[in-house]
N, C-alpha and C positions, 0 to 999 in steps of 0.2 A: 656673748657675741660682741664683736667689735662694732663700734659705731660706724655707720656708713653715711651719715648725714652731715655734709659740710656746713659750717656756720653761715656761709652766704645763702644757702638754701633756707636756713632757719630764719634769717632776716626777711627773705621774701615771703615765706609762709606766714610769719607773724604780721607783716604789713598787709598781706592779703586779707587776713582775718579781721584786722582792725579797720581797714579801709571800707568795709561794708557799712560801717556806721560813722565814718569820718571822711567826708569828701575833701577835706583840706590836706589829707596825706598825699604827697606827690613823690614820685620816683623819677630821678633824672639820671640818665646814663650817657657815657661818652663812647659810643660804639661798643658797649660792654654789657648789654642786656644778657648775653649768653654767659659770659664769664662771671657775671655777677648773679647768675641764676634768677634774673628778674623777668624773663620772658613770660612766665605765668601772670605776673602782675600787669605787664603791658597788655597782654591779651584780655585780661579780665576787666581792667580799668584803663582803657585807652585815653580817656579824658583826664586821667590823673598821672599820665606818663609822658615824659619828654625825652626824646633822643636828640642829642646835640652833635653827634658824630665825634671824631677825634679832635676835640677842642676843649682841653681840660681847663684852660683859663676862662673860656666862655661859660662852662658848666657852673662854675662858682658864681660868676656874675649874674647869670640867669636865675640861679637858685636864690641868691640874695634878693633879687627883685620879686620872686615869688613869695619869699618870706615877708617882705615889706607889704605884700598884698594880702597877708593873713594866712598864707598857705604854710604847710609843714613839709618843706622839701628834704628828701633824703637823696644825697648825691652818692651814687655807687660807681666808682672808677678805680682802676688799678692804683694801689697805694704808691707805687714808685713814681707815677706821673702826677697823681693828685697832690702829693706832698712836695713836689719839686717844681713842676711846670707852672702850677697855679698858686704858688706861695704868696705872691704879692696880692692876688685877689682875695686869698684867705685872710691876709693881714688887714687889708683895707675894707673889702666888701662884707666880710663876716665879722672879724674881731672889732675893728675900729667903728664899723657901722652898727655893731651890736645886733646882728640879724640871727634869726632862729633857723640856722642851717645845720643839718647833720651831715657830716662828711664821712662817708664809709669807704675806707681804703681797702679794697679787696686784694687777694693774693699778696698779702704783705710779708715782710721779713724776707726769707730766702725761698719762699714757696714756689716762685717761678722757676726754681731749680736750674736747669741747664742753660737758661737764657742769660745767666750771669749778671754782672754788676749793673748793666743798664736797666735790668728789670728787678733787681733786689731793692728792697726799701729798708735799709738798716741805718738810715740817718733821720727818718721821719719824726721820731719822738724828740730828738735833739732840736730840730727846727721848730716843731710845734710848741715845745715847752717854752720857747722864748717869746711866743706871741701871746699877749695878754688877752684874757677872756675866752680862751679856747680850752675846753675840757678834753682830756685824752684818755680813751678807754681801750683796753685790750681784753676782751672776754676770753675765758679759759676753755670753755667747751660749749656745746649746743644749748645746754640748760641755761648757762649764764648769758649766752647770746639772746635767747628768747626773753629772759627777764630784762635784759638791758634794752632791747628794742621796744618792749612794752613801755618802759619808763621814758625812753627818748621821745616817744610820740607826745608825752605829756610835758616833757622838760623844755623850758625856755632857755635858749642860748646856743651858741656855737659849740659843736662837739666834733672831735676827730676820733673815729673808731678805726682800729686796724684789726683785720681778720686774715687768716690764712686761706689757702686755696683748697686744701684737702680735708677730709674728715679727721677729727682728732679724738683720741680716746677720752671717754667721759671722766670728768673730775668730780662732778656731783652725781648723785643717784637720781635726782629729780630736780624740777625747778620749784619745789615747794620751800622756798626761802626768800628773804627780802634782799633785793639788790639795791644798794644805795650808792650813788655817785660819790666818790671821795671817801668811802668807808671800806677798808680792807677786810678780807675774810681770813681768819685764822683756821687753816685746814687741819693742822695738827698742833697740839700743844707740846712744848719741850722746854728744857731748862739749860742745856749745855751750849746750844748754838741755834741760830735762826737762818733759814733759807727764805729769801724773799724773791718771788717770781711773778711773771705776768704773761698772759696769753698762753701760747702753747708750751712754754717752759714750766708752767705750773705742774703739768703731768710729770715732767722730768724731776722736779723738786720733790714731789710725793714719792716717786720711786727711790730717790736718794734717801729720803727719810726712812723708808722701809729697810734699806740696806744698812743705814747707820744704826737703826734700832737693833738689828742683829749683832752689830759690833758693840753694843752697849752704850751707844750715844743717844741722849735724849734731844731730839731735834724739833724745833718749832718750824712750821711751814706757813708762810703768809702769802695769800693770793692778793697781790697789789694790782687789782684789775684797773684801777684808776691811777694813772701816772700824774695827772693834774686835774683837780686839786689832790694833792698827796695826803695820805693819812699819816700825818707826822706823829700823832699820838701812838699809833701802833708801832712805828719805827723806834721811837724813844723807849717805849716799854720793852721792846725786844732787846735793845741795846743794854738797858738797865738789868733786865732779868736773865738774859742768856750770855751776855758778854762778848759774843762773836756773831758776825753777820756775813753771809754769802748772798750776793744777788746774782740772779740768772736771767738772761734776756736774749731774745732773738733780735739783736740790735748792736750797733757799734758800742764798744766800751766807753766811748766818749759821748756824754750828753744825754744818755738814756736813763733807764731805771736805776742803774748802779750809781750814776752821778747824782740823781735826785735824792736817793737814799743817803749817799755820802754827805751831801750838803746839810741834811738834817742831823746826821750823826755827829759830824765834826763841830757843829754849833751848839749841840745840846748834851751829848753824852758820848764822847769819843771812845770807840772800841776797835779792835782789829777787824778789818773788812777785806773781802775779796770781791772783785767785780768780774763776773764770768760772762763773756759775750763774744762778739766778733771783733778781733783785733784791728789795729789801724792799718788795714790793707784791703784791697778788693777781695771780697769773699769768694771762695772757690765756687765753681759751678757744680751742681749735683743735686740729688734729691735732698729734701730737708734732713732726713736721717743721716745722709752722708756728710752734709755740711756740719750738722751737730756733732757727729763723731769726730770729724776732722779737728774741730775747735774745742773738743772736750766738754761740750754741753750735754753731758751724759750723767746718769746716776752714779756710775762707777767713779768718774773723775771728781764729781762733787763730794762723794764719800772720801776720796783720797785727800782732797783739799781740806775738808772738815777735820779729819784726823790729824793732818799736819798742823792746822791752826791750833788744835787743842793739845798738841804735843803728846799724842798717845801712840 
């Protein structure tokens, strides 16, 4: 049966569970308690919930103040606005001030669909990567989202999380594994080529691996859930052991996962690489599946690219 639980609901459910024993957990929204699926938290813990209205810059400043007071603030706001409108506050109030703020960008990537470029967030990783002291995480499914949220409650420091809007097909069978910030997960072993993906594109990468296996290609799949700090060791080993790398991301081809991986590859063990993502243009409007199909973020296209790279 297909998963029907979106990652935003998983974050709310996990925080609800943990907040019963931790009064320092706070949720702050920007007129987004509904879209962030945080209404149950607000109703259950009204004293641990703050609604600031449509004021993304204020939400970061308020959260930084709460963190300075010993609270554990989780900001839940649309990724397109949180990563753009309040970037100065993130740089100064969270990163430079070293505050323990968790920034959860909801409805990230192209998941706002028909609302188009104003609501797409396909530059957020590029911007956040350049800010020191901010970890960047894109969980692949509901299981990883749960493990991540549990860890973030204990983790000290600024973090930017990006999740989509709709339920995504499971990548893991359960949450019975250890989630470590900055440590990639090898989902499939392989020797001919490596696909590195993050967030919702991990499922696409796994489907591509299955298609390549049928074609006789041994494909490694790495879930690079943490874009920063990056698991450089996993990337270098992949370059050395498979000789070819394809990165797949729901982000601009400039400054995101592909760029981060390329920076490691070119300085340590240069191999042929392809960066698959949104090209340098306003992404088309449409459902996530339609946008992915349009730009070739599909198992079939990845298979085609891999076979071309291998000269088969």
